[in-house]
MARVEXLO-454040 format. One record per residue (C-alpha): residue number from 1; residue in three letters; x, y, z. Coordinates in steps of 0.25 Angstrom, whole numbers, plus 5000, padded with zeros to 4 digits. Layout:
% residues N
+-----+------+------+------+------+
!  nr ! rest !   c1 !   c2 !   c3 !
+-----+------+------+------+------+
! NUM !  ala !    X !    Y !    Z !
...
+-----+------+------+------+------+
% end
This chain:
% residues 280
+-----+------+------+------+------+
!  nr ! rest !   c1 !   c2 !   c3 !
+-----+------+------+------+------+
!   1 !  met ! 5054 ! 4913 ! 4967 !
!   2 !  glu ! 5043 ! 4911 ! 4977 !
!   3 !  thr ! 5031 ! 4919 ! 4972 !
!   4 !  thr ! 5019 ! 4913 ! 4979 !
!   5 !  pro ! 5012 ! 4924 ! 4986 !
!   6 !  ser ! 5007 ! 4923 ! 5000 !
!   7 !  gly ! 4992 ! 4926 ! 5004 !
!   8 !  pro ! 4980 ! 4923 ! 4997 !
!   9 !  ala ! 4982 ! 4920 ! 4982 !
!  10 !  ala ! 4970 ! 4928 ! 4978 !
!  11 !  ala ! 4974 ! 4940 ! 4986 !
!  12 !  thr ! 4977 ! 4953 ! 4977 !
!  13 !  pro ! 4990 ! 4959 ! 4980 !
!  14 !  leu ! 4990 ! 4972 ! 4987 !
!  15 !  leu ! 5004 ! 4976 ! 4982 !
!  16 !  gln ! 5010 ! 4971 ! 4969 !
!  17 !  val ! 5025 ! 4974 ! 4966 !
!  18 !  gln ! 5027 ! 4970 ! 4951 !
!  19 !  gly ! 5041 ! 4970 ! 4945 !
!  20 !  val ! 5046 ! 4982 ! 4952 !
!  21 !  thr ! 5060 ! 4987 ! 4948 !
!  22 !  leu ! 5067 ! 4998 ! 4955 !
!  23 !  ala ! 5080 ! 5004 ! 4950 !
!  24 !  phe ! 5089 ! 5015 ! 4955 !
!  25 !  gly ! 5097 ! 5019 ! 4943 !
!  26 !  gly ! 5103 ! 5006 ! 4938 !
!  27 !  val ! 5101 ! 4999 ! 4951 !
!  28 !  lys ! 5089 ! 4990 ! 4952 !
!  29 !  ala ! 5083 ! 4990 ! 4967 !
!  30 !  leu ! 5071 ! 4981 ! 4963 !
!  31 !  thr ! 5069 ! 4972 ! 4950 !
!  32 !  gly ! 5056 ! 4966 ! 4947 !
!  33 !  val ! 5051 ! 4965 ! 4961 !
!  34 !  gly ! 5037 ! 4960 ! 4962 !
!  35 !  phe ! 5028 ! 4954 ! 4973 !
!  36 !  asp ! 5013 ! 4956 ! 4978 !
!  37 !  val ! 5009 ! 4960 ! 4992 !
!  38 !  leu ! 4995 ! 4953 ! 4996 !
!  39 !  pro ! 4985 ! 4961 ! 5005 !
!  40 !  gly ! 4987 ! 4957 ! 5020 !
!  41 !  ser ! 5000 ! 4951 ! 5018 !
!  42 !  ile ! 5014 ! 4954 ! 5024 !
!  43 !  thr ! 5024 ! 4954 ! 5013 !
!  44 !  ala ! 5039 ! 4955 ! 5016 !
!  45 !  val ! 5050 ! 4959 ! 5007 !
!  46 !  ile ! 5064 ! 4954 ! 5011 !
!  47 !  gly ! 5078 ! 4953 ! 5005 !
!  48 !  pro ! 5092 ! 4956 ! 5007 !
!  49 !  asn ! 5097 ! 4970 ! 5010 !
!  50 !  gly ! 5097 ! 4978 ! 4997 !
!  51 !  ala ! 5086 ! 4969 ! 4990 !
!  52 !  gly ! 5077 ! 4980 ! 4987 !
!  53 !  lys ! 5067 ! 4979 ! 4998 !
!  54 !  thr ! 5066 ! 4994 ! 5002 !
!  55 !  ser ! 5066 ! 4998 ! 4987 !
!  56 !  leu ! 5054 ! 4989 ! 4985 !
!  57 !  phe ! 5047 ! 4995 ! 4997 !
!  58 !  asn ! 5050 ! 5009 ! 4992 !
!  59 !  thr ! 5045 ! 5006 ! 4978 !
!  60 !  ile ! 5032 ! 5000 ! 4983 !
!  61 !  ser ! 5030 ! 5012 ! 4992 !
!  62 !  gly ! 5033 ! 5022 ! 4981 !
!  63 !  phe ! 5046 ! 5028 ! 4985 !
!  64 !  tyr ! 5053 ! 5021 ! 4973 !
!  65 !  arg ! 5046 ! 5019 ! 4959 !
!  66 !  pro ! 5050 ! 5006 ! 4952 !
!  67 !  ser ! 5056 ! 5007 ! 4938 !
!  68 !  gln ! 5048 ! 4994 ! 4934 !
!  69 !  gly ! 5036 ! 4987 ! 4940 !
!  70 !  ser ! 5024 ! 4991 ! 4947 !
!  71 !  ile ! 5018 ! 4991 ! 4961 !
!  72 !  arg ! 5003 ! 4989 ! 4963 !
!  73 !  phe ! 4995 ! 4992 ! 4976 !
!  74 !  gln ! 4981 ! 4987 ! 4977 !
!  75 !  gly ! 4982 ! 4984 ! 4962 !
!  76 !  gln ! 4986 ! 4999 ! 4959 !
!  77 !  asp ! 4999 ! 5002 ! 4952 !
!  78 !  ile ! 5006 ! 5011 ! 4962 !
!  79 !  thr ! 5020 ! 5011 ! 4955 !
!  80 !  arg ! 5020 ! 5025 ! 4953 !
!  81 !  val ! 5012 ! 5030 ! 4964 !
!  82 !  pro ! 5019 ! 5039 ! 4974 !
!  83 !  ala ! 5023 ! 5034 ! 4988 !
!  84 !  pro ! 5013 ! 5043 ! 4995 !
!  85 !  gln ! 5002 ! 5038 ! 4987 !
!  86 !  arg ! 5006 ! 5024 ! 4989 !
!  87 !  ala ! 5005 ! 5026 ! 5004 !
!  88 !  lys ! 4991 ! 5032 ! 5002 !
!  89 !  leu ! 4987 ! 5020 ! 4994 !
!  90 !  gly ! 4991 ! 5011 ! 5006 !
!  91 !  leu ! 5006 ! 5008 ! 5006 !
!  92 !  gly ! 5012 ! 5011 ! 5019 !
!  93 !  arg ! 5027 ! 5009 ! 5023 !
!  94 !  ser ! 5037 ! 5010 ! 5033 !
!  95 !  phe ! 5052 ! 5012 ! 5030 !
!  96 !  gln ! 5065 ! 5004 ! 5032 !
!  97 !  asn ! 5072 ! 5016 ! 5038 !
!  98 !  ile ! 5062 ! 5023 ! 5048 !
!  99 !  ala ! 5056 ! 5035 ! 5041 !
! 100 !  leu ! 5049 ! 5042 ! 5053 !
! 101 !  phe ! 5049 ! 5057 ! 5057 !
! 102 !  arg ! 5058 ! 5056 ! 5069 !
! 103 !  gly ! 5054 ! 5069 ! 5075 !
! 104 !  met ! 5039 ! 5066 ! 5074 !
! 105 !  thr ! 5031 ! 5057 ! 5084 !
! 106 !  val ! 5026 ! 5043 ! 5081 !
! 107 !  leu ! 5012 ! 5048 ! 5079 !
! 108 !  asp ! 5016 ! 5059 ! 5069 !
! 109 !  asn ! 5024 ! 5049 ! 5061 !
! 110 !  ile ! 5013 ! 5039 ! 5060 !
! 111 !  lys ! 5003 ! 5050 ! 5056 !
! 112 !  leu ! 5012 ! 5053 ! 5044 !
! 113 !  gly ! 5009 ! 5039 ! 5039 !
! 114 !  arg ! 4994 ! 5043 ! 5037 !
! 115 !  his ! 4998 ! 5056 ! 5029 !
! 116 !  ala ! 4994 ! 5050 ! 5015 !
! 117 !  his ! 4980 ! 5047 ! 5020 !
! 118 !  leu ! 4977 ! 5061 ! 5026 !
! 119 !  lys ! 4966 ! 5069 ! 5019 !
! 120 !  thr ! 4969 ! 5082 ! 5026 !
! 121 !  asn ! 4973 ! 5093 ! 5016 !
! 122 !  val ! 4985 ! 5103 ! 5018 !
! 123 !  leu ! 4975 ! 5114 ! 5023 !
! 124 !  asp ! 4968 ! 5105 ! 5033 !
! 125 !  ala ! 4982 ! 5100 ! 5038 !
! 126 !  leu ! 4988 ! 5114 ! 5039 !
! 127 !  phe ! 4977 ! 5120 ! 5047 !
! 128 !  tyr ! 4973 ! 5107 ! 5054 !
! 129 !  leu ! 4959 ! 5109 ! 5050 !
! 130 !  gly ! 4947 ! 5099 ! 5054 !
! 131 !  arg ! 4950 ! 5089 ! 5044 !
! 132 !  ala ! 4965 ! 5088 ! 5047 !
! 133 !  arg ! 4962 ! 5088 ! 5062 !
! 134 !  arg ! 4952 ! 5076 ! 5060 !
! 135 !  glu ! 4961 ! 5068 ! 5051 !
! 136 !  glu ! 4973 ! 5070 ! 5061 !
! 137 !  ala ! 4964 ! 5065 ! 5072 !
! 138 !  glu ! 4960 ! 5053 ! 5065 !
! 139 !  leu ! 4974 ! 5050 ! 5060 !
! 140 !  arg ! 4980 ! 5051 ! 5074 !
! 141 !  arg ! 4969 ! 5042 ! 5080 !
! 142 !  asp ! 4970 ! 5032 ! 5069 !
! 143 !  ile ! 4985 ! 5031 ! 5071 !
! 144 !  glu ! 4985 ! 5030 ! 5086 !
! 145 !  glu ! 4974 ! 5020 ! 5087 !
! 146 !  arg ! 4978 ! 5011 ! 5076 !
! 147 !  ile ! 4993 ! 5012 ! 5072 !
! 148 !  ile ! 5000 ! 5017 ! 5085 !
! 149 !  asp ! 4992 ! 5007 ! 5094 !
! 150 !  phe ! 4994 ! 4996 ! 5083 !
! 151 !  leu ! 5009 ! 4998 ! 5083 !
! 152 !  glu ! 5010 ! 5000 ! 5099 !
! 153 !  ile ! 5017 ! 5014 ! 5098 !
! 154 !  asp ! 5006 ! 5022 ! 5106 !
! 155 !  his ! 5017 ! 5025 ! 5117 !
! 156 !  ile ! 5026 ! 5032 ! 5106 !
! 157 !  arg ! 5016 ! 5039 ! 5098 !
! 158 !  his ! 5020 ! 5053 ! 5102 !
! 159 !  ala ! 5035 ! 5050 ! 5103 !
! 160 !  pro ! 5045 ! 5055 ! 5092 !
! 161 !  val ! 5049 ! 5045 ! 5083 !
! 162 !  ser ! 5064 ! 5048 ! 5085 !
! 163 !  ala ! 5062 ! 5044 ! 5100 !
! 164 !  leu ! 5058 ! 5030 ! 5096 !
! 165 !  pro ! 5066 ! 5017 ! 5095 !
! 166 !  tyr ! 5068 ! 5011 ! 5081 !
! 167 !  gly ! 5058 ! 5000 ! 5083 !
! 168 !  leu ! 5047 ! 5010 ! 5087 !
! 169 !  gln ! 5050 ! 5019 ! 5075 !
! 170 !  lys ! 5048 ! 5007 ! 5066 !
! 171 !  arg ! 5035 ! 5005 ! 5072 !
! 172 !  val ! 5031 ! 5020 ! 5070 !
! 173 !  glu ! 5036 ! 5018 ! 5055 !
! 174 !  met ! 5026 ! 5007 ! 5054 !
! 175 !  ala ! 5015 ! 5015 ! 5060 !
! 176 !  arg ! 5017 ! 5026 ! 5050 !
! 177 !  ala ! 5016 ! 5016 ! 5039 !
! 178 !  leu ! 5003 ! 5011 ! 5045 !
! 179 !  ala ! 4997 ! 5025 ! 5046 !
! 180 !  met ! 4997 ! 5025 ! 5031 !
! 181 !  gln ! 4986 ! 5015 ! 5031 !
! 182 !  pro ! 4994 ! 5005 ! 5022 !
! 183 !  gln ! 4988 ! 4993 ! 5015 !
! 184 !  ile ! 5002 ! 4989 ! 5013 !
! 185 !  leu ! 5011 ! 4992 ! 5025 !
! 186 !  met ! 5026 ! 4992 ! 5020 !
! 187 !  leu ! 5036 ! 4990 ! 5030 !
! 188 !  asp ! 5051 ! 4992 ! 5027 !
! 189 !  glu ! 5059 ! 4984 ! 5037 !
! 190 !  pro ! 5049 ! 4985 ! 5049 !
! 191 !  val ! 5058 ! 4978 ! 5059 !
! 192 !  ala ! 5072 ! 4983 ! 5054 !
! 193 !  gly ! 5080 ! 4986 ! 5066 !
! 194 !  met ! 5070 ! 4981 ! 5076 !
! 195 !  asn ! 5073 ! 4971 ! 5088 !
! 196 !  arg ! 5065 ! 4958 ! 5089 !
! 197 !  glu ! 5054 ! 4964 ! 5098 !
! 198 !  glu ! 5052 ! 4976 ! 5089 !
! 199 !  thr ! 5052 ! 4966 ! 5077 !
! 200 !  glu ! 5041 ! 4957 ! 5083 !
! 201 !  asp ! 5032 ! 4969 ! 5086 !
! 202 !  met ! 5034 ! 4974 ! 5072 !
! 203 !  ala ! 5030 ! 4961 ! 5066 !
! 204 !  arg ! 5018 ! 4960 ! 5074 !
! 205 !  phe ! 5014 ! 4974 ! 5070 !
! 206 !  ile ! 5016 ! 4970 ! 5055 !
! 207 !  leu ! 5007 ! 4958 ! 5057 !
! 208 !  asp ! 4996 ! 4966 ! 5064 !
! 209 !  val ! 4996 ! 4977 ! 5053 !
! 210 !  arg ! 4992 ! 4966 ! 5044 !
! 211 !  glu ! 4982 ! 4959 ! 5053 !
! 212 !  glu ! 4976 ! 4972 ! 5059 !
! 213 !  trp ! 4977 ! 4982 ! 5049 !
! 214 !  gly ! 4976 ! 4973 ! 5036 !
! 215 !  ala ! 4989 ! 4979 ! 5030 !
! 216 !  thr ! 4998 ! 4972 ! 5021 !
! 217 !  val ! 5012 ! 4972 ! 5024 !
! 218 !  leu ! 5024 ! 4973 ! 5015 !
! 219 !  met ! 5038 ! 4973 ! 5022 !
! 220 !  val ! 5052 ! 4973 ! 5020 !
! 221 !  glu ! 5060 ! 4966 ! 5031 !
! 222 !  his ! 5073 ! 4960 ! 5035 !
! 223 !  asp ! 5068 ! 4952 ! 5047 !
! 224 !  met ! 5066 ! 4939 ! 5041 !
! 225 !  gly ! 5059 ! 4933 ! 5053 !
! 226 !  met ! 5048 ! 4944 ! 5053 !
! 227 !  val ! 5047 ! 4943 ! 5038 !
! 228 !  met ! 5045 ! 4928 ! 5038 !
! 229 !  asp ! 5035 ! 4928 ! 5050 !
! 230 !  leu ! 5026 ! 4940 ! 5045 !
! 231 !  ser ! 5026 ! 4939 ! 5030 !
! 232 !  asp ! 5016 ! 4932 ! 5020 !
! 233 !  his ! 5025 ! 4935 ! 5008 !
! 234 !  val ! 5040 ! 4938 ! 5007 !
! 235 !  val ! 5047 ! 4945 ! 4995 !
! 236 !  val ! 5062 ! 4943 ! 4994 !
! 237 !  leu ! 5070 ! 4954 ! 4986 !
! 238 !  asn ! 5085 ! 4952 ! 4982 !
! 239 !  phe ! 5092 ! 4963 ! 4974 !
! 240 !  gly ! 5079 ! 4969 ! 4971 !
! 241 !  gln ! 5072 ! 4957 ! 4966 !
! 242 !  val ! 5061 ! 4947 ! 4972 !
! 243 !  ile ! 5068 ! 4934 ! 4974 !
! 244 !  ala ! 5057 ! 4927 ! 4981 !
! 245 !  gln ! 5044 ! 4930 ! 4987 !
! 246 !  gly ! 5033 ! 4921 ! 4994 !
! 247 !  thr ! 5030 ! 4916 ! 5008 !
! 248 !  pro ! 5040 ! 4918 ! 5019 !
! 249 !  ala ! 5043 ! 4903 ! 5019 !
! 250 !  ala ! 5045 ! 4903 ! 5004 !
! 251 !  val ! 5054 ! 4914 ! 5004 !
! 252 !  gln ! 5063 ! 4908 ! 5016 !
! 253 !  ala ! 5065 ! 4896 ! 5007 !
! 254 !  asn ! 5068 ! 4903 ! 4994 !
! 255 !  pro ! 5082 ! 4900 ! 4989 !
! 256 !  glu ! 5083 ! 4914 ! 4983 !
! 257 !  val ! 5080 ! 4921 ! 4996 !
! 258 !  ile ! 5090 ! 4913 ! 5003 !
! 259 !  arg ! 5101 ! 4916 ! 4992 !
! 260 !  ala ! 5097 ! 4931 ! 4993 !
! 261 !  tyr ! 5100 ! 4931 ! 5008 !
! 262 !  leu ! 5112 ! 4922 ! 5008 !
! 263 !  gly ! 5121 ! 4934 ! 5012 !
! 264 !  ala ! 5115 ! 4934 ! 5026 !
! 265 !  gly ! 5121 ! 4920 ! 5029 !
! 266 !  asp ! 5120 ! 4905 ! 5026 !
! 267 !  val ! 5108 ! 4899 ! 5021 !
! 268 !  gly ! 5104 ! 4894 ! 5035 !
! 269 !  asp ! 5105 ! 4908 ! 5040 !
! 270 !  leu ! 5098 ! 4913 ! 5029 !
! 271 !  arg ! 5086 ! 4904 ! 5031 !
! 272 !  ala ! 5086 ! 4907 ! 5045 !
! 273 !  lys ! 5086 ! 4922 ! 5042 !
! 274 !  leu ! 5074 ! 4921 ! 5032 !
! 275 !  gln ! 5066 ! 4913 ! 5043 !
! 276 !  gly ! 5069 ! 4924 ! 5053 !
! 277 !  val ! 5078 ! 4914 ! 5062 !
! 278 !  thr ! 5091 ! 4919 ! 5068 !
! 279 !  thr ! 5102 ! 4909 ! 5067 !
! 280 !  ala ! 5113 ! 4907 ! 5078 !
+-----+------+------+------+------+
% end
């Protein structure tokens, strides 16, 4: 198995997944999964359908609790820390299936992402007292000046989410995750269902999140072209186990990865898929 990490060898991992096993009854969704995410990196988790990618994301973000192993963030063991507290610590995520409030506006959906960081108490919020009013004004200004402008959605900020096309809803989902002020931005299939233009826009935003915001990115994605172009480190899951990890080039050449994907076509088609090339 290729295990050579990308990035500076001396860097301390921001996130460490160590021997994580997750079971539902007698069925193991994950078995002994382990890898590191270095600060400032883009790490992709790939694998065939049913490989355990979303289960892994749900375990890292706190929706599932592993039966074995640990998850460490900034050196702290967060294995038993509840999901809302993990968000407050700096783990922000989007979802594979859009989880926005469709009757609310774009701006209001994004504002919900900052909820974990608000200092206003219930009494302040109920009567909209001075502190609540000031915090609301600061929150709105920060979101409009940083996140909405950054993701180029100023023209839809007051539109209800239900009125937006799918590609823009995915962008709003990313905006809400950014509102959590994450140190690690976790993106679950950020370009699923998008056309090529939308995919290229999202890829650009992911790169800019790292360069301009200094965020580390951990993503699950099926678009192999985007994965291989953007990622510093790739982790490959199959049947809930890590079968390979390393640089995109190393993963593309790994025989175990080729075998895991063989159901998609012959070896030539498979290599083309892993390289993001469409064959005739």
